[in-house]
C-alpha positions as CSV (number, residue, x, y, z in Angstrom):
1,X,9.1,-34.7,2.6
2,X,9.7,-31.9,0.1
3,X,6.7,-30.2,-1.5
4,X,7.8,-29.9,-5.1
5,X,4.7,-28.0,-6.2
6,X,5.4,-25.3,-3.7
7,X,9.0,-25.0,-4.8
8,X,8.0,-24.8,-8.4
9,X,5.5,-22.1,-7.5
10,X,8.1,-20.2,-5.5
11,X,10.6,-20.5,-8.4
12,X,8.0,-19.3,-10.9
13,X,7.2,-16.3,-8.6
14,X,10.9,-15.5,-8.2
15,X,11.4,-15.6,-12.0
16,X,8.4,-13.2,-12.4
17,X,10.0,-10.8,-9.9
18,X,13.3,-10.9,-11.7
19,X,11.6,-10.2,-15.0
20,X,9.7,-7.3,-13.5
21,X,12.9,-5.9,-11.9
22,X,14.6,-6.1,-15.3
23,X,11.7,-4.4,-17.0
24,X,11.7,-1.6,-14.5
25,X,15.4,-1.1,-15.0
26,X,15.2,-1.2,-18.8
27,X,12.4,1.4,-18.8
28,X,14.0,3.8,-16.4
29,X,11.5,3.3,-13.6
30,X,12.6,4.1,-10.1
31,X,12.0,1.0,-7.9
32,X,13.0,-0.5,-4.6
33,X,12.9,-4.3,-4.3
34,X,11.8,-5.6,-0.9
35,X,13.4,-8.5,0.8
36,X,11.0,-11.4,1.0
37,X,11.9,-12.9,4.4
38,X,9.8,-13.2,7.5
39,X,12.1,-10.9,9.5
40,X,12.2,-8.2,6.8
41,X,8.6,-7.0,7.3
42,X,7.1,-5.5,10.4
43,X,5.3,-8.0,12.7
44,X,2.3,-5.6,12.7
45,X,1.5,-6.7,9.1
46,X,2.3,-10.4,9.5
47,X,-1.2,-11.8,9.3
48,X,-3.2,-8.8,8.3
49,X,-1.5,-7.2,5.4
50,X,0.2,-8.2,2.1
51,X,3.9,-7.7,1.6
52,X,4.6,-6.1,-1.8
53,X,7.6,-7.2,-3.9
54,X,8.6,-3.7,-4.8
55,X,8.0,0.0,-4.1
56,X,7.8,2.0,-7.4
57,X,8.1,5.7,-7.6
58,X,6.2,7.4,-10.5
59,X,6.3,11.2,-10.5
60,X,2.7,11.4,-11.7
61,X,1.3,8.9,-9.2
62,X,3.7,8.9,-6.3
63,X,4.8,5.7,-4.5
64,X,3.1,2.5,-5.4
65,X,3.3,-0.9,-3.7
66,X,3.7,-3.6,-6.4
67,X,3.3,-7.4,-6.3
68,X,4.6,-9.4,-9.3
69,X,2.6,-12.4,-10.5
70,X,3.8,-15.0,-13.0
71,X,0.6,-16.8,-13.7
72,X,-1.0,-18.2,-16.8
73,X,-4.0,-16.5,-18.4
74,X,-6.8,-19.0,-18.3
75,X,-9.8,-18.5,-20.7
76,X,-9.2,-14.8,-20.7
77,X,-8.9,-14.5,-16.8
78,X,-6.1,-14.1,-14.3
79,X,-6.8,-15.2,-10.7
80,X,-6.0,-13.8,-7.3
81,X,-6.7,-15.4,-3.9
82,X,-9.5,-13.3,-2.3
83,X,-7.6,-13.2,1.1
84,X,-4.5,-11.9,-0.8
85,X,-6.5,-9.0,-2.2
86,X,-8.0,-8.2,1.1
87,X,-4.5,-8.1,2.7
88,X,-3.3,-5.8,-0.1
89,X,-6.2,-3.5,0.7
90,X,-5.3,-3.6,4.4
91,X,-1.7,-2.7,3.4
92,X,-3.2,0.3,1.5
93,X,-5.2,1.3,4.6
94,X,-2.2,1.1,6.9
95,X,0.3,2.8,4.7
96,X,-1.8,5.0,2.3
97,X,0.2,3.6,-0.6
98,X,-1.8,2.2,-3.5
99,X,-1.2,-1.5,-4.0
100,X,-1.0,-3.0,-7.5
101,X,-0.8,-6.6,-8.8
102,X,1.2,-7.0,-12.0
103,X,0.8,-10.1,-14.2
104,X,3.3,-11.1,-16.8
105,X,1.5,-11.6,-20.1
106,X,3.1,-12.9,-23.3
107,X,1.0,-13.1,-26.5
108,X,2.0,-13.1,-30.1
109,X,5.6,-12.5,-29.3
110,X,4.7,-9.3,-27.3
111,X,5.5,-9.1,-23.6
112,X,3.5,-6.8,-21.4
113,X,2.7,-6.4,-17.8
114,X,-1.0,-6.3,-16.9
115,X,-1.6,-4.0,-14.0
116,X,-4.6,-4.0,-11.6
117,X,-5.0,-2.1,-8.4
118,X,-6.1,-4.1,-5.4
119,X,-9.4,-2.1,-5.2
120,X,-10.0,-2.6,-8.9
121,X,-9.4,-6.4,-8.5
122,X,-11.9,-6.6,-5.8
123,X,-14.4,-4.5,-7.6
124,X,-14.2,-6.2,-11.0
125,X,-13.2,-9.7,-10.1
126,X,-15.8,-12.5,-9.8
127,X,-15.6,-14.5,-6.6
128,X,-15.2,-18.2,-7.2
129,X,-14.4,-21.2,-5.0
130,X,-11.6,-23.7,-5.5
131,X,-13.5,-27.0,-5.0
132,X,-10.4,-28.9,-4.0
133,X,-9.3,-26.5,-1.2
134,X,-12.6,-24.6,-0.6
135,X,-10.6,-21.4,-0.8
136,X,-12.1,-18.3,-2.5
137,X,-10.4,-16.5,-5.4
138,X,-11.2,-13.7,-7.8
139,X,-11.3,-14.4,-11.6
140,X,-10.4,-11.1,-13.3
141,X,-10.9,-10.6,-17.0
142,X,-7.9,-9.5,-19.0
143,X,-10.1,-6.5,-20.1
144,X,-10.1,-5.2,-16.6
145,X,-6.3,-4.8,-16.5
146,X,-4.1,-1.9,-17.8
147,X,-1.6,-3.4,-20.3
148,X,1.8,-1.7,-20.0
149,X,4.6,-2.5,-22.4
150,X,6.8,0.6,-22.0
151,X,7.2,3.6,-19.7
152,X,5.0,5.6,-22.0
153,X,2.0,3.4,-21.0
154,X,2.3,4.3,-17.3
155,X,-0.1,7.2,-17.5
156,X,-2.9,4.8,-18.1
157,X,-2.6,3.7,-14.4
158,X,-4.0,7.0,-13.1
159,X,-7.3,6.7,-15.0
160,X,-7.7,3.0,-14.2
161,X,-7.5,3.5,-10.4
162,X,-10.0,6.4,-10.5
163,X,-12.7,4.2,-12.2
164,X,-13.0,1.9,-9.2
165,X,-14.2,3.9,-6.2
166,X,-17.6,2.3,-5.8
167,X,-18.7,-0.8,-4.0
168,X,-15.4,-2.4,-2.9
169,X,-16.5,-3.2,0.6
170,X,-19.5,-5.1,-0.5
171,X,-17.2,-8.0,-1.3
172,X,-15.5,-8.1,2.1
């Protein structure tokens, strides 16, 4: 039996990746899309680290691992599964590449990408439990994200990441 919800979620995720890829291209940002198949990522990371959707090269920040999200803002919050954030941090530890989640946000006819590093997500997010699945997730206020509309906004990322160096491991 086909799981239509899963297919819709995958289609929505793929659409978000396509929009982000287009945005990178239109803004002159150097990026490398990563193939999203089981055999395209080292087995070492299979269960312990998150696979990014892209590698992005920014001269001021270096190489970043990026994961596109195409989720709806709910009451001023975006959500991330807690396990997904922990795996993104594990990826950072293995590779020494900062891992960022990017949420597509459209409001008032303006499209922006809301960026948050995995460490910032863990630090600023509030842990909640999905009562249907009993899985833990982070609710992260829109105010905790860096809003990026054009390449000129990319410098904001450096300051954002530097703010969150405190108590990340308390939430593990």
